[in-house]
VOBA-1610 file (N, C-alpha, C; in pm, whole numbers, padded with zeros to 5 digits, always signed):
BEGIN
Met+05266+02001+10096Met+05319+01879+10035Met+05421+01815+10129Ser+05407+01686+10155Ser+05500+01619+10244Ser+05634+01598+10173Lys+05740+01600+10254Lys+05872+01582+10197Lys+05897+01435+10171Ser+05970+01406+10061Ser+06007+01268+10033Ser+06123+01230+10125Pro+06131+01102+10165Pro+06238+01061+10256Pro+06374+01075+10190Ala+06474+01105+10271Ala+06610+01119+10221Ala+06663+00985+10171Val+06759+00994+10078Val+06828+00874+10030Val+06977+00893+10051Glu+07047+00782+10062Glu+07192+00786+10077Glu+07257+00740+09947Ile+07350+00820+09898Ile+07418+00794+09771Ile+07563+00758+09799Glu+07605+00644+09749Glu+07746+00604+09763Glu+07825+00664+09647Val+07925+00745+09682Val+08008+00812+09581Val+08154+00781+09615Gly+08211+00681+09550Gly+08343+00637+09589Gly+08342+00593+09734Pro+08437+00642+09814Pro+08441+00603+09955Pro+08345+00682+10044Arg+08273+00776+09986Arg+08186+00864+10065Arg+08040+00821+10055Thr+07965+00858+10156Thr+07820+00846+10153Thr+07762+00984+10168Val+07680+01027+10072Val+07620+01160+10075Val+07468+01143+10092Arg+07416+01204+10194Arg+07272+01198+10220Arg+07203+01307+10138Val+07104+01268+10060Val+07031+01362+09975Val+06888+01374+10028Ser+06855+01491+10076Ser+06720+01515+10128Ser+06627+01561+10016Asn+06499+01538+10035Asn+06396+01580+09938Asn+06429+01538+09794Pro+06462+01411+09773Pro+06506+01369+09639Pro+06399+01385+09532Asp+06271+01387+09571Asp+06164+01396+09472Asp+06120+01539+09443Arg+06186+01636+09502Arg+06149+01775+09475Arg+06176+01807+09327Val+06078+01861+09260Val+06095+01895+09118Val+06183+02020+09107Tyr+06294+02005+09037Tyr+06386+02117+09015Tyr+06365+02183+08879Phe+06324+02103+08779Phe+06315+02152+08642Phe+06174+02128+08591Pro+06090+02230+08592Pro+05947+02210+08567Pro+05910+02173+08424Ala+05995+02198+08326Ala+05957+02170+08187Ala+05923+02022+08167Arg+06005+01934+08225Arg+05979+01790+08212Arg+05965+01720+08347Gly+05978+01796+08453Gly+05957+01739+08586Gly+06077+01669+08647Glu+06200+01698+08597Glu+06318+01635+08659Glu+06334+01683+08803Thr+06376+01590+08887Thr+06384+01613+09031Thr+06528+01636+09077Lys+06539+01662+09206Lys+06671+01675+09267Lys+06751+01546+09249Leu+06685+01431+09265Leu+06756+01305+09247Leu+06797+01285+09101Asp+06715+01329+09008Asp+06755+01324+08867Asp+06882+01406+08845Leu+06891+01520+08911Leu+07010+01604+08900Leu+07132+01533+08958Val+07115+01470+09074Val+07223+01391+09134Val+07269+01283+09036Asn+07174+01210+08981Asn+07209+01100+08890Asn+07277+01151+08763Tyr+07237+01269+08716Tyr+07305+01326+08601Tyr+07453+01351+08633Tyr+07480+01419+08746Tyr+07619+01450+08778Tyr+07700+01323+08805Leu+07637+01220+08861Leu+07707+01092+08875Leu+07743+01035+08738Ser+07655+01051+08641Ser+07676+00991+08509Ser+07788+01059+08431Val+07817+01186+08462Val+07925+01258+08392Val+08039+01287+08489Gly+08055+01201+08587Gly+08146+01227+08698Gly+08286+01267+08658Asp+08350+01189+08570Asp+08487+01221+08530Asp+08493+01358+08463Gly+08391+01390+08383Gly+08391+01517+08311Gly+08373+01636+08402Ile+08277+01630+08495Ile+08255+01746+08581Ile+08371+01765+08678Val+08430+01656+08726Val+08546+01670+08816Val+08664+01729+08740Arg+08684+01685+08617Arg+08793+01741+08536Arg+08775+01892+08516Ala+08653+01935+08494Ala+08625+02077+08471Ala+08644+02162+08596Leu+08621+02103+08712Leu+08624+02180+08837Leu+08749+02157+08921Arg+08825+02057+08891Arg+08930+02011+08982Arg+09023+02124+09028Glu+09033+02135+09160Glu+09128+02227+09226Glu+09097+02374+09204Arg+08979+02407+09154Arg+08945+02547+09127Arg+08851+02603+09235Pro+08874+02727+09280Pro+08770+02791+09361Pro+08640+02791+09282Cys+08530+02763+09348Cys+08405+02743+09274Cys+08289+02812+09343Met+08224+02902+09269Met+08100+02962+09318Met+07985+02869+09283Leu+07890+02861+09375Leu+07774+02775+09357Leu+07651+02859+09331His+07574+02821+09230His+07443+02882+09207His+07339+02783+09257Arg+07277+02819+09370Arg+07185+02730+09439Arg+07040+02773+09414Phe+06954+02672+09407Phe+06810+02695+09386Phe+06735+02610+09489Pro+06720+02659+09611Pro+06664+02577+09719Pro+06527+02518+09691Ser+06446+02585+09608Ser+06313+02531+09579Ser+06297+02494+09431Gly+06409+02473+09362Gly+06405+02445+09219Gly+06428+02570+09137Val+06448+02554+09007Val+06492+02666+08926Val+06383+02770+08902Ala+06260+02736+08935Ala+06154+02836+08923Ala+06153+02932+09042Gly+06233+02901+09144Gly+06236+02983+09264Gly+06360+03071+09271Glu+06390+03112+09391Glu+06501+03205+09415Glu+06635+03140+09384Lys+06726+03220+09324Lys+06863+03176+09302Lys+06954+03240+09405Val+07043+03160+09463Val+07138+03208+09563Val+07279+03190+09508His+07356+03298+09502His+07496+03290+09462His+07579+03269+09590Gln+07644+03156+09600Gln+07716+03123+09723Gln+07864+03102+09697Lys+07945+03188+09756Lys+08089+03173+09747Lys+08143+03089+09862Arg+08095+03114+09980Arg+08150+03050+10099Arg+08084+02916+10127Val+08166+02818+10158Val+08112+02690+10202Val+08052+02710+10341Pro+07927+02669+10361Pro+07863+02695+10490Pro+07918+02607+10601Gly+07893+02647+10724Gly+07929+02564+10837Gly+07855+02433+10833Gly+07911+02331+10892Gly+07847+02201+10894Gly+07879+02115+10775Ala+07967+02160+10687Ala+08007+02077+10572Ala+08086+01957+10624Pro+08082+01846+10552Pro+08155+01727+10599Pro+08305+01753+10606Pro+08374+01687+10699Pro+08517+01715+10719Pro+08603+01681+10599Trp+08555+01593+10511Trp+08636+01556+10395Trp+08626+01657+10280Leu+08530+01748+10289Leu+08511+01846+10181Leu+08628+01944+10179Glu+08685+01968+10062Glu+08802+02057+10052Glu+08761+02196+10004Thr+08834+02295+10053Thr+08807+02434+10018Thr+08938+02502+09980Val+08924+02621+09922Val+09040+02706+09894Val+09002+02848+09933Arg+09092+02916+10000Arg+09066+03054+10044Arg+09107+03152+09934Val+09015+03237+09896Val+09045+03344+09801Val+09016+03477+09868His+09093+03578+09828His+09084+03709+09891His+09025+03811+09793Phe+08955+03907+09850Phe+08895+04014+09773Phe+08945+04147+09831Pro+09065+04190+09785Pro+09131+04306+09848Pro+09046+04432+09847Arg+08966+04451+09742Arg+08885+04573+09734Arg+08790+04585+09853Tyr+08745+04471+09903Tyr+08648+04472+10012Tyr+08710+04431+10146Gly+08838+04394+10143Gly+08902+04350+10265Gly+08844+04221+10320Arg+08801+04133+10231Arg+08735+04010+10274Arg+08802+03889+10210His+08764+03774+10259His+08806+03649+10197His+08689+03551+10201Ala+08701+03445+10123Ala+08599+03341+10122Ala+08668+03206+10107Asp+08620+03108+10182Asp+08665+02971+10165Asp+08565+02903+10071Glu+08606+02890+09945Glu+08517+02839+09843Glu+08537+02688+09823Leu+08433+02624+09772Leu+08443+02482+09741Leu+08559+02458+09645Cys+08636+02353+09670Cys+08746+02313+09583Cys+08727+02165+09552Val+08672+02136+09436Val+08639+01999+09401Val+08766+01918+09376Thr+08778+01806+09446Thr+08887+01711+09423Thr+08835+01571+09398Glu+08704+01553+09416Glu+08642+01421+09396Glu+08494+01442+09368Leu+08431+01340+09311Leu+08292+01352+09271Leu+08199+01371+09390Ala+08234+01317+09505Ala+08146+01330+09621Ala+08121+01476+09657Ser+08220+01562+09635Ser+08201+01703+09669Ser+08102+01769+09575Val+08094+01721+09450Val+07991+01771+09358Val+07853+01729+09406Ile+07840+01604+09445Ile+07710+01554+09491Ile+07670+01622+09622Trp+07765+01648+09709Trp+07734+01724+09832Trp+07677+01860+09794Ala+07738+01926+09695Ala+07689+02058+09654Ala+07547+02049+09600Val+07517+01942+09525Val+07380+01925+09475Val+07285+01904+09592Gln+07326+01827+09692Gln+07244+01813+09811Gln+07214+01948+09873Met+07308+02042+09861Met+07289+02177+09915Met+07213+02266+09816Ser+07148+02204+09717Ser+07061+02267+09618Ser+07136+02340+09507Thr+07262+02305+09488Thr+07339+02362+09377Thr+07295+02300+09245Val+07271+02386+09146Val+07245+02342+09010Val+07365+02376+08922Glu+07414+02500+08932Glu+07523+02547+08846Glu+07654+02555+08924Phe+07763+02518+08856Phe+07898+02529+08911Phe+07977+02630+08828His+08028+02733+08895His+08099+02843+08829His+08241+02853+08886Pro+08336+02782+08826Pro+08473+02783+08878Pro+08555+02901+08829Trp+08658+02934+08906Trp+08760+03029+08861Trp+08839+02967+08747Asn+08914+03051+08676Asn+09004+02999+08573Asn+09147+02986+08625Ser+09160+02975+08757Ser+09288+02943+08820Ser+09265+02832+08921Arg+09374+02773+08968Arg+09363+02662+09062Arg+09423+02701+09197Arg+09394+02619+09298Arg+09428+02659+09434Arg+09577+02666+09460Ala+09659+02597+09381Ala+09804+02607+09400Ala+09854+02749+09379Asp+09784+02826+09295Asp+09821+02965+09268Asp+09699+03035+09211Thr+09614+03082+09298Thr+09486+03137+09252Thr+09502+03266+09173Glu+09618+03332+09183Glu+09636+03461+09116Glu+09691+03448+08974His+09717+03327+08929His+09771+03307+08794His+09686+03203+08721Pro+09602+03248+08628Pro+09511+03158+08558Pro+09586+03052+08477Asp+09526+02935+08471Asp+09577+02830+08380Asp+09474+02799+08272Glu+09371+02886+08261Glu+09266+02865+08163Glu+09228+03000+08101Trp+09237+03006+07969Trp+09192+03124+07895Trp+09057+03090+07836Arg+08960+03178+07858Arg+08822+03152+07819Arg+08780+03246+07706Ile+08736+03187+07597Ile+08682+03262+07483Ile+08531+03245+07488Asp+08460+03353+07513Asp+08314+03350+07529Asp+08251+03417+07408Leu+08183+03338+07326Leu+08112+03391+07209Leu+07967+03415+07250Asp+07937+03540+07280Asp+07812+03579+07345Asp+07724+03652+07244Pro+07618+03589+07193Pro+07534+03655+07092Pro+07447+03764+07154Met+07438+03875+07084Met+07348+03981+07124Met+07204+03940+07092Pro+07104+04013+07142Pro+06964+03964+07138Pro+06909+03928+07001Glu+06956+03994+06893Glu+06902+03965+06760Glu+06994+03878+06676Cys+07091+03817+06742Cys+07190+03734+06671Cys+07145+03588+06673Asp+07144+03524+06557Asp+07104+03383+06554Asp+07226+03293+06573Phe+07198+03165+06598Phe+07308+03074+06633Phe+07397+03041+06513Asp+07345+03053+06393Asp+07431+03031+06276Asp+07547+03130+06273Arg+07520+03251+06318Arg+07627+03351+06324Arg+07730+03313+06432Val+07682+03261+06542Val+07774+03213+06646Val+07863+03102+06590Arg+07803+03012+06513Arg+07881+02904+06451Arg+07991+02961+06361Arg+07955+03061+06280Arg+08054+03121+06188Arg+08170+03183+06266Val+08137+03252+06372Val+08242+03316+06453Val+08329+03210+06520Ala+08267+03101+06563Ala+08345+02993+06623Ala+08449+02940+06525His+08413+02927+06399His+08509+02878+06299His+08622+02978+06277Val+08591+03107+06285Val+08697+03208+06273Val+08790+03198+06394Ala+08734+03183+06512Ala+08817+03167+06632Ala+08906+03044+06620His+08848+02936+06569His+08925+02812+06550His+09040+02836+06452Glu+09014+02910+06347Glu+09117+02941+06247Glu+09233+03018+06311Val+09201+03117+06393Val+09306+03196+06458Val+09385+03109+06556Leu+09315+03026+06632Leu+09384+02937+06725Leu+09478+02843+06650Asp+09433+02789+06538Asp+09519+02700+06459Asp+09645+02772+06414Glu+09630+02896+06371Glu+09747+02971+06326Glu+09843+02999+06441Leu+09790+03008+06561Leu+09875+03027+06679Leu+09937+02896+06727Gly+09892+02784+06670Gly+09940+02654+06715Gly+09880+02612+06847Ile+09759+02659+06874Ile+09693+02637+07003Ile+09569+02551+06983Thr+09548+02455+07072Thr+09427+02374+07071Thr+09323+02436+07163Gly+09206+02463+07108Gly+09094+02512+07187Gly+08989+02403+07201Trp+08917+02408+07311Trp+08820+02304+07344Trp+08681+02369+07354Pro+08594+02348+07254Pro+08465+02417+07252Pro+08359+02347+07337Lys+08262+02427+07381Lys+08144+02373+07450Lys+08029+02471+07430Thr+07909+02418+07441Thr+07794+02507+07443Thr+07793+02581+07577Ser+07734+02697+07579Ser+07731+02774+07704Ser+07620+02728+07797Gly+07525+02654+07742Gly+07404+02624+07816Gly+07298+02729+07792Gly+07335+02833+07716Gly+07242+02937+07674Gly+07243+02943+07523Asp+07268+03062+07470Asp+07263+03081+07325Asp+07401+03094+07261Gly+07507+03080+07341Gly+07640+03103+07289Gly+07727+02979+07291Leu+07855+03002+07262Leu+07956+02897+07270Leu+08074+02949+07351His+08140+02859+07420His+08265+02890+07489His+08377+02806+07427Val+08497+02858+07430Val+08616+02781+07393Val+08718+02800+07504Tyr+08768+02689+07557Tyr+08867+02695+07665Tyr+09004+02655+07612Val+09106+02722+07663Val+09245+02692+07629Val+09323+02681+07758Arg+09395+02572+07773Arg+09485+02559+07888Arg+09611+02641+07861Ile+09648+02722+07958Ile+09768+02806+07946Ile+09860+02784+08066Lys+09986+02817+08047Lys+10080+02808+08158Lys+10047+02916+08260Pro+10044+02883+08388Pro+10006+02981+08491Pro+10122+03074+08527Asp+10169+03147+08425Asp+10282+03237+08447Asp+10246+03383+08422Arg+10117+03411+08408Arg+10070+03548+08387Arg+09955+03576+08483Gly+09941+03703+08520Gly+09831+03741+08607Gly+09702+03761+08529Phe+09594+03784+08601Phe+09464+03800+08537Phe+09464+03916+08437Gln+09528+04025+08472Gln+09525+04142+08385Gln+09591+04113+08251Glu+09704+04040+08256Glu+09773+04006+08131Glu+09692+03906+08049Val+09629+03809+08114Val+09550+03711+08040Val+09430+03780+07976Arg+09369+03872+08048Arg+09256+03946+07991Arg+09303+04028+07871Arg+09420+04089+07881Arg+09472+04168+07770Arg+09501+04079+07649Ala+09554+03961+07673Ala+09576+03865+07565Ala+09443+03825+07501Ala+09342+03802+07585Ala+09209+03766+07534Ala+09150+03878+07450Leu+09175+04002+07490Leu+09128+04117+07412Leu+09197+04121+07275Ala+09327+04096+07273Ala+09400+04095+07145Ala+09345+03988+07053Phe+09313+03872+07108Phe+09253+03765+07029Phe+09117+03808+06976Ala+09035+03866+07063Ala+08902+03911+07022Ala+08910+04013+06909Lys+09006+04105+06919Lys+09023+04206+06814Lys+09061+04141+06681Glu+09143+04036+06686Glu+09181+03967+06563Glu+09061+03896+06501Val+08979+03833+06584Val+08857+03769+06532Val+08766+03874+06472Glu+08755+03990+06536Glu+08672+04099+06484Glu+08725+04149+06350Arg+08856+04159+06336Arg+08916+04204+06209Arg+08879+04110+06094Arg+08875+03982+06126Arg+08849+03882+06021Arg+08699+03866+05991Ala+08615+03903+06086Ala+08471+03887+06066Ala+08398+04011+06117Pro+08426+04127+06056Pro+08370+04253+06108Pro+08218+04261+06099Asp+08159+04186+06008Asp+08013+04190+05996Asp+07943+04104+06101Asp+08020+04017+06165Asp+07962+03923+06261Asp+08000+03951+06405Val+08107+04024+06428Val+08169+04032+06561Val+08175+04175+06611Thr+08157+04190+06742Thr+08184+04316+06810Thr+08270+04290+06932Thr+08356+04386+06963Thr+08432+04382+07088Thr+08404+04508+07170Ala+08296+04576+07139Ala+08265+04702+07210Ala+08247+04677+07359Trp+08312+04760+07439Trp+08309+04745+07584Trp+08168+04764+07640Trp+08100+04871+07596Trp+07968+04903+07650Trp+07860+04833+07570Arg+07767+04773+07641Arg+07659+04700+07575Arg+07581+04788+07477Lys+07561+04915+07514Lys+07484+05006+07428Lys+07553+05030+07295Asp+07685+05004+07288Asp+07760+05026+07165Asp+07769+04901+07077Arg+07710+04791+07121Arg+07718+04667+07045Arg+07596+04653+06954Glu+07620+04620+06829Glu+07510+04597+06736Glu+07429+04476+06783Pro+07298+04484+06779Pro+07215+04380+06840Pro+07214+04247+06767Asp+07272+04241+06646Asp+07272+04115+06571Asp+07412+04054+06560Lys+07506+04103+06643Lys+07643+04053+06635Lys+07678+03964+06754Val+07794+03898+06743Val+07848+03816+06851Val+07953+03899+06925Phe+07935+03913+07054Phe+08034+03979+07138Phe+08136+03875+07183Val+08263+03896+07146Val+08369+03808+07195Val+08412+03864+07330Asp+08362+03801+07435Asp+08369+03860+07569Asp+08500+03825+07638Tyr+08599+03907+07618Tyr+08730+03891+07681Tyr+08724+03918+07832Asn+08619+03986+07876Asn+08608+04020+08019Asn+08591+03897+08107Gln+08555+03783+08048Gln+08540+03663+08129Gln+08672+03614+08186Asn+08782+03678+08148Asn+08913+03642+08202Asn+08957+03734+08314Thr+08868+03823+08356Thr+08897+03911+08469Thr+08893+03832+08599Arg+08972+03874+08695Arg+08975+03805+08824Arg+08835+03798+08886Asp+08801+03681+08935Asp+08674+03655+09004Asp+08554+03658+08912His+08576+03663+08780His+08464+03644+08687His+08453+03494+08660Thr+08333+03443+08666Thr+08316+03300+08645Thr+08201+03275+08548Ile+08212+03164+08476Ile+08102+03119+08390Ile+08081+02971+08417Ala+07965+02922+08376Ala+07930+02783+08402Ala+08033+02689+08342Ser+08072+02590+08419Ser+08176+02496+08376Ser+08122+02400+08271Ala+08214+02331+08208Ala+08175+02216+08126Ala+08098+02118+08213Tyr+07988+02067+08160Tyr+07898+01972+08224Tyr+07811+02033+08332Ser+07823+02164+08356Ser+07732+02226+08451Ser+07592+02236+08391Val+07492+02196+08469Val+07354+02220+08431Val+07326+02369+08453Arg+07240+02426+08374Arg+07201+02565+08389Arg+07066+02574+08460Gly+07044+02685+08527Gly+06924+02702+08607Gly+06804+02744+08525Val+06766+02661+08430Val+06652+02689+08342Val+06557+02570+08348Pro+06429+02591+08320Pro+06330+02484+08336Pro+06358+02358+08257Glu+06431+02371+08144Glu+06455+02256+08057Glu+06578+02174+08097Ala+06649+02215+08202Ala+06769+02142+08249Ala+06873+02129+08138Val+06904+02242+08073Val+07004+02244+07967Val+07144+02242+08030Val+07237+02178+07959Val+07373+02158+08008Val+07472+02235+07922Ser+07574+02291+07984Ser+07689+02347+07912Ser+07775+02228+07869Thr+07768+02196+07740Thr+07811+02065+07692Thr+07938+02069+07608Pro+08043+01997+07648Pro+08162+01986+07563Pro+08131+01920+07430Ile+08186+01978+07324Ile+08168+01923+07190Ile+08303+01922+07119Thr+08306+01862+07002Thr+08425+01870+06917Thr+08405+01983+06816Trp+08513+02024+06752Trp+08500+02127+06649Trp+08413+02079+06533Ala+08416+01949+06505Ala+08336+01896+06396Ala+08187+01905+06425Glu+08151+01922+06552Glu+08009+01929+06590Glu+07953+02070+06593Val+08038+02170+06573Val+07991+02309+06585Val+07875+02336+06490Asp+07880+02282+06370Asp+07776+02313+06271Asp+07648+02233+06291Glu+07650+02137+06380Glu+07528+02055+06397Glu+07468+02062+06536Val+07545+02105+06634Val+07493+02106+06771Val+07376+02204+06783Glu+07276+02163+06858Glu+07163+02249+06893Glu+07165+02264+07045Pro+07217+02376+07096Pro+07241+02387+07240Pro+07120+02358+07327Arg+07003+02399+07283Arg+06884+02381+07366Arg+06843+02234+07377Glu+06898+02150+07290Glu+06868+02007+07296Glu+06963+01932+07389Cys+07063+02001+07440Cys+07163+01937+07528Cys+07114+01941+07673Thr+07019+01855+07704Thr+06960+01849+07837Thr+07026+01737+07918Ile+06991+01727+08046Ile+07062+01632+08132Ile+07046+01487+08083Gly+06930+01452+08032Gly+06913+01317+07981Gly+06996+01291+07858Val+06995+01386+07767Val+07071+01373+07641Val+07221+01366+07670Val+07271+01454+07755Val+07415+01460+07782Val+07460+01338+07861Ser+07377+01289+07950Ser+07410+01167+08024Ser+07428+01049+07928Arg+07336+01034+07834Arg+07348+00925+07735Arg+07468+00947+07644Arg+07489+01070+07605Arg+07602+01103+07518Arg+07735+01067+07586Phe+07746+01100+07715Phe+07870+01071+07789Phe+07893+00920+07796Ala+07785+00844+07819Ala+07798+00698+07827Ala+07844+00640+07693Glu+07799+00700+07584Glu+07832+00648+07451Glu+07967+00695+07400Leu+07998+00824+07423Leu+08114+00886+07359Leu+08227+00923+07454Gly+08198+00925+07584Gly+08297+00973+07678Gly+08305+01125+07674Asp+08416+01180+07721Asp+08432+01324+07735Asp+08517+01379+07620Pro+08460+01464+07533Pro+08542+01524+07426Pro+08658+01609+07479His+08649+01651+07606His+08755+01732+07666His+08852+01648+07750Glu+08853+01520+07729Glu+08934+01431+07813Glu+09082+01470+07815Lys+09133+01522+07704Lys+09276+01552+07694Lys+09306+01702+07711Ile+09211+01776+07766Ile+09228+01921+07775Ile+09349+01961+07858Asp+09387+01879+07955Asp+09499+01914+08043Asp+09634+01865+07992Asp+09636+01803+07875Asp+09761+01742+07828Asp+09867+01846+07789Val+09823+01960+07734Val+09917+02061+07685Val+09873+02198+07733Ala+09969+02275+07786Ala+09943+02413+07826Ala+10023+02507+07736Tyr+09960+02614+07691Tyr+10021+02707+07595Tyr+10056+02838+07665Thr+10129+02922+07593Thr+10157+03056+07644Thr+10070+03157+07570Val+10056+03274+07631Val+09984+03384+07564Val+10082+03489+07515Asp+10207+03452+07502Asp+10310+03550+07465Asp+10280+03617+07331Thr+10243+03538+07229Thr+10215+03597+07098Thr+10097+03693+07105Leu+09996+03657+07182Leu+09879+03745+07196Leu+09917+03876+07264Leu+10008+03870+07359Leu+10052+03994+07424Leu+10135+04079+07327Glu+10207+04013+07237Glu+10277+04088+07133Glu+10175+04157+07042Trp+10066+04088+07010Trp+09960+04151+06930Trp+09900+04270+07005Ala+09884+04256+07136Ala+09828+04365+07216Ala+09919+04488+07210Asp+10050+04463+07218Asp+10146+04574+07205Asp+10138+04636+07065Arg+10132+04549+06965Arg+10125+04595+06827Arg+10002+04684+06805Asp+09891+04644+06863Asp+09765+04715+06843Asp+09744+04830+06940Gly+09842+04851+07029Gly+09830+04962+07123Gly+09720+04944+07225Leu+09697+04819+07265Leu+09589+04792+07362Leu+09643+04816+07503Asp+09590+04915+07568Asp+09630+04943+07705Asp+09572+04837+07797Lys+09632+04822+07913Lys+09585+04722+08008Lys+09443+04752+08055Gly+09404+04877+08047Gly+09271+04912+08092Gly+09165+04905+07984Asp+09205+04872+07858Asp+09108+04870+07748Asp+09006+04759+07767
//
């Protein structure tokens, strides 16, 4: 098959050359690489807000999502001089990586040109990569758990957050679960934030024991329950960002929603075309996510109360 000619995309003051724009990336409906570019352009403010200043791992699919997936931490040589990066260290391995650090929409489009479909940012920013400013609540359904149960657990999580005086920002995962993000003050390390997340998960489990598990080992989790995955707050653990497309044939998006939409959203229907139109009509439900940052002090008090060791 002959390659389609490259196109040049104007993104603010930058010009990004996109090669093979007609290559089919998503076989369910035939969306192409250029369709993916146009999707990210259409949600530009939202995806930049989700990624801004964060080290970001790229999930690349050089031949489309039906082919090989490449997990890329390091920005390759030959990147444009305007592209920004942040250096993160991996002490266990004695290594470091200069990861993409999105500061403008053009860097997102450059990543798509490099065959990126999914964006997986850290929950800290480059000013201080060792202190998270984002607490992630991951409602991860086990294989026999239906989405109505995920919805119920989301409402319990919302109830606990309200009692804490904390605003959480929900989104679909792009799979079968839901995520809730909370902006926090970057005054705690990853271990403390994870411990706070565990204390929160335990409280949700106490209130909904028939629906929730916090069991560490997968073999110990009931197959019809929701795992409140506090481990997503561990250093260098990443999940798909808000507005990230997922590497599935249907081009499903991890989509920001409001709490009022939890009972009606159908995650598998949140595809690039649907979310692009939704953004044009409604804007970004997470537009004010950075307005207020909270502390995890009360959650750490709960962790002490419950005798949760740092290694739990």
